[in-house]
Steps between C-alpha positions, in 0.01 A plus 500: 500500500574814615327722238200521706277723286584327174412181682160642556428619159649201313317226677522131378549160655694199371400140542466352839818405691534140622493435874841434644554197713876567545569824317830571333657836419334475160167444640522808728620710202197372307266600787646843516486534119131403531441779762695744278300395189173606658597829369647419152373386168526533123240762507194618698226765500320616815253746638563543875452737792768643720379624842745705693456588876747730677473713815432804269270370234309198360442451131402240239606484152384282209780407262554304186826314431672309232818294562731309268769273641695657792626821319193664365203658692240766421270626775221754434277662765129483409352651815449741678447743231756747620769247453363324191756467220805497723715232359820322607736312259758260607750363234794314644631718789357827348185664634294775362182677620247689269307773655197596273406823668823661396558260197849410639702189492772468770762247547555412861849584602723266706468751793116453510484119475452474877206739482132385536322374197161673461497582873504130594735304718665362186803688391600567132792258578255222583375531146822450327722296728551139392632196703405139560500328837650186358787681332589804717471350849622204703227341724418302799170317558367590838161317473349239275135387447407155645236274363390748232435768771699794641742712308850542384704778674814580311763775604694631202829683536625715203822377326776757528457637131129467476303818403307483826459775768370271778694351778278189472166386364262246659248324280196317632347251252207274577482129445340552156813696400315838503689788647334651806732783597853620445667698775785744425767581762775760498869421557460530876228236505203746547181423310433777248175384313288201426338404171197266554312297248124438590173380349641261237259474212490346151572728207508327163561166655793639719481493874630862603456725801209733449650756747855606586575735786830684570533608857785722634620370844560847639145595410295187565164691456597599144494273187476485127263225377441390141208286384401375154180572313619295191820323424580324170814300421701440181313784323679589179675851556700650239835650610395839361266545783795559737619815336510871577253554214240270664574656834344827380184345354 
């Protein structure tokens, strides 16, 4: 994972992972890949709502998103009317925002990548960062399901050269190999935020979480929650959609 917002807008699910009687390193890597791939796919199209609650305001936005692979994402705000048409384009590690009221396209500079995306608890950096748990971390299995019940709890530590800002990550995955939450810790071991996956539903034959909530640990009464109205997989999407020309339409 750790591209949390791209994970949300690019939802897909691979085939089921076999139960592990005596797991190997390859088994755990496959389990982690399965959790990562809840947020990846060849292509997807979704209409979703993002609800943001802070100590200063509470707002809900409806958005439409298109994603292709792991490098291309387009998100357009549909509602409320005052924000309609604001669009974000991600191509590789580049991020642009289009503001229709002033008819201006702006590339997000490196110095603003840690800033909030659309007033949510997601950062611009969350939208573009790319890593995989099985490749960029070493891990220990702290808990295993038994008899088809319970959950996996896996602690992941970044490899020295991995593009990861966290001191460690703890993933909880249920006995059906569905991620339940991912906890992100700083280098001192303090919990920074939690991404939870709730209300699993079937979209197009795929079992995916209907709601995802990001909660900052230092502000436990705040959150950003995303839920799906529609979600389609493997929709044909031309690469031309992910262009600065399309961004302004």
